[in-house]
GUMISE-923398 format. One record per residue: x, y, z of N, C-alpha, C in turn. Coordinates in pm, 1 decimal. Layout:
# GUMISE-923398
<zavex <X Y Z> <X Y Z> <X Y Z>>
...
# end
This chain:
# GUMISE-923398
<zavex <-9256.5 12688.3 13819.4> <-9392.5 12642.6 13832.0> <-9410.7 12519.4 13743.0>>
<zavex <-9486.3 12423.3 13793.3> <-9513.3 12299.2 13721.4> <-9651.5 12303.0 13658.2>>
<zavex <-9670.0 12220.7 13558.4> <-9802.1 12203.6 13497.5> <-9847.5 12061.9 13530.0>>
<zavex <-9960.8 12052.2 13599.7> <-10018.7 11923.0 13633.7> <-10142.8 11901.6 13548.0>>
<zavex <-10160.2 11779.8 13500.1> <-10280.5 11743.2 13427.4> <-10364.6 11659.6 13523.0>>
<zavex <-10483.4 11710.8 13554.2> <-10571.5 11646.5 13651.7> <-10693.0 11591.7 13578.6>>
<zavex <-10717.5 11462.4 13591.2> <-10839.2 11402.1 13539.1> <-10930.4 11374.3 13657.3>>
<zavex <-11056.6 11413.6 13644.0> <-11151.8 11391.9 13752.3> <-11291.2 11370.1 13696.1>>
<zavex <-11374.5 11307.2 13776.9> <-11511.0 11277.0 13733.9> <-11605.2 11385.9 13782.7>>
<zavex <-11714.4 11402.9 13707.8> <-11817.8 11498.9 13745.0> <-11954.3 11435.0 13721.7>>
<zavex <-12057.2 11483.8 13790.6> <-12191.7 11431.5 13765.4> <-12251.5 11486.4 13635.5>>
<zavex <-12182.1 11576.3 13570.0> <-12229.8 11638.0 13446.0> <-12174.1 11566.4 13324.0>>
<zavex <-12214.2 11613.5 13208.5> <-12163.5 11559.9 13082.8> <-12054.3 11653.2 13032.4>>
<zavex <-11939.8 11609.8 12991.3> <-11893.2 11471.9 12995.8> <-11854.4 11432.4 13137.8>>
<zavex <-11867.3 11305.3 13171.6> <-11841.4 11262.9 13309.9> <-11694.3 11264.2 13349.8>>
<zavex <-11602.3 11260.1 13253.4> <-11459.2 11265.1 13284.5> <-11403.2 11393.9 13227.1>>
<zavex <-11342.2 11472.5 13312.2> <-11285.8 11599.9 13268.3> <-11136.0 11602.4 13294.3>>
<zavex <-11068.9 11687.6 13217.5> <-10924.2 11704.3 13231.5> <-10896.1 11853.2 13245.6>>
<zavex <-10806.6 11886.1 13336.0> <-10770.6 12026.3 13355.4> <-10620.0 12037.4 13371.9>>
<zavex <-10563.5 12136.0 13304.8> <-10421.2 12166.8 13320.5> <-10409.3 12275.4 13426.9>>
<zavex <-10328.7 12248.8 13527.6> <-10315.7 12339.4 13640.7> <-10171.2 12383.8 13653.0>>
<zavex <-10149.0 12515.0 13656.3> <-10015.5 12569.5 13682.4> <-10002.0 12587.8 13832.5>>
<zavex <-9917.6 12507.5 13894.5> <-9899.9 12512.7 14039.3> <-9760.0 12465.2 14075.1>>
<zavex <-9718.1 12499.5 14195.6> <-9587.4 12453.9 14242.4> <-9595.7 12320.0 14314.5>>
<zavex <-9710.4 12293.6 14376.2> <-9724.8 12170.5 14453.5> <-9872.1 12141.6 14473.4>>
<zavex <-9902.1 12022.4 14524.0> <-10038.9 11989.1 14561.3> <-10036.6 11905.2 14687.7>>
<zavex <-10147.0 11908.1 14760.0> <-10157.7 11833.7 14885.5> <-10302.4 11795.5 14909.2>>
<zavex <-10321.0 11685.2 14980.4> <-10455.2 11643.4 15019.2> <-10485.6 11706.7 15154.0>>
<zavex <-10595.9 11782.0 15159.1> <-10640.2 11845.8 15283.2> <-10786.0 11811.6 15303.6>>
<zavex <-10813.4 11735.9 15407.8> <-10948.1 11686.8 15436.1> <-11000.0 11607.7 15315.7>>
<zavex <-11108.4 11652.2 15254.7> <-11168.1 11580.1 15141.7> <-11127.0 11636.4 15006.6>>
<zavex <-11027.8 11724.0 15003.5> <-10991.7 11791.6 14880.0> <-10843.6 11775.2 14846.4>>
<zavex <-10813.7 11781.3 14716.1> <-10675.9 11792.8 14668.8> <-10660.1 11938.8 14627.8>>
<zavex <-10565.6 12007.8 14690.7> <-10544.8 12150.4 14663.8> <-10411.6 12170.4 14594.0>>
<zavex <-10415.8 12247.2 14486.9> <-10295.7 12284.5 14412.2> <-10260.3 12426.1 14452.7>>
<zavex <-10133.3 12447.8 14488.5> <-10091.1 12577.8 14541.4> <-9971.5 12632.3 14464.2>>
<zavex <-9957.4 12766.0 14468.3> <-9841.4 12829.1 14406.3> <-9731.6 12846.0 14510.0>>
<zavex <-9621.8 12907.9 14471.7> <-9506.1 12919.9 14561.6> <-9535.5 13005.1 14684.0>>
<zavex <-9634.5 13093.0 14676.3> <-9671.1 13175.0 14790.7> <-9771.6 13108.4 14883.2>>
<zavex <-9812.1 12986.0 14851.7> <-9908.4 12914.4 14933.6> <-10053.2 12943.5 14897.5>>
<zavex <-10075.0 13019.2 14789.5> <-10211.2 13052.8 14747.1> <-10271.4 12935.9 14669.0>>
<zavex <-10395.4 12900.7 14702.2> <-10464.6 12791.3 14633.5> <-10503.8 12836.5 14493.9>>
<zavex <-10464.9 12758.8 14391.3> <-10498.7 12792.7 14253.2> <-10606.3 12700.8 14195.6>>
<zavex <-10626.0 12582.1 14255.5> <-10729.4 12489.7 14209.8> <-10753.6 12389.0 14320.5>>
<zavex <-10878.6 12347.6 14334.0> <-10914.7 12249.4 14434.3> <-11020.2 12156.1 14375.7>>
<zavex <-11009.3 12028.0 14408.6> <-11104.5 11928.8 14359.2> <-11125.8 11824.8 14469.5>>
<zavex <-11246.8 11771.8 14478.2> <-11274.7 11668.9 14579.3> <-11187.0 11546.5 14552.0>>
<zavex <-11121.9 11496.4 14653.7> <-11027.6 11386.1 14635.7> <-11095.2 11258.7 14585.6>>
<zavex <-11219.9 11236.7 14619.7> <-11289.0 11115.2 14575.3> <-11318.1 11115.6 14425.0>>
<zavex <-11309.8 11232.0 14360.2> <-11339.4 11240.1 14217.1> <-11214.7 11231.4 14129.7>>
<zavex <-11096.5 11242.1 14189.8> <-10971.7 11243.3 14112.3> <-10942.8 11104.8 14055.5>>
<zavex <-10915.3 11100.5 13926.0> <-10879.0 10975.9 13859.0> <-10726.9 10968.0 13848.1>>
<zavex <-10664.2 11072.5 13793.3> <-10517.8 11076.0 13784.0> <-10467.5 11219.2 13801.4>>
<zavex <-10344.1 11228.4 13849.9> <-10269.7 11354.4 13853.6> <-10134.0 11323.0 13793.0>>
<zavex <-10100.2 11394.4 13686.5> <-9972.4 11370.5 13618.9> <-9900.7 11503.4 13599.6>>
<zavex <-9771.5 11501.7 13623.4> <-9689.8 11621.0 13599.6> <-9651.3 11622.6 13452.4>>
<zavex <-9682.7 11733.2 13385.6> <-9649.3 11743.8 13243.9> <-9498.4 11757.2 13228.6>>
<zavex <-9438.6 11680.6 13137.5> <-9293.7 11690.3 13119.7> <-9255.5 11826.4 13061.4>>
<zavex <-9136.5 11873.8 13091.9> <-9092.7 12002.2 13035.4> <-9074.4 11990.5 12884.6>>
<zavex <-9089.1 12101.5 12813.5> <-9071.4 12096.4 12667.9> <-8927.5 12057.5 12633.4>>
<zavex <-8908.2 11988.6 12520.5> <-8772.3 11949.0 12482.1> <-8685.6 12070.0 12448.9>>
<zavex <-8561.1 12061.6 12485.1> <-8467.9 12170.9 12453.3> <-8397.6 12137.9 12322.6>>
<zavex <-8382.2 12238.4 12238.6> <-8316.6 12212.9 12107.3> <-8169.7 12183.9 12119.0>>
# end
């Protein structure tokens, strides 16, 4: 499972929010970006017009 950092705008305060999402993949479906797990279950969804960035968090360093 991957960790994605999603930055998106909201009409509330603060206007820019960040969320860490544990998901295997993401896809744009209609007006939304959906993050899904390996079984195809949606774990997070956000309107695509509000997304600022999506970044995959790098794996922790190995000793």
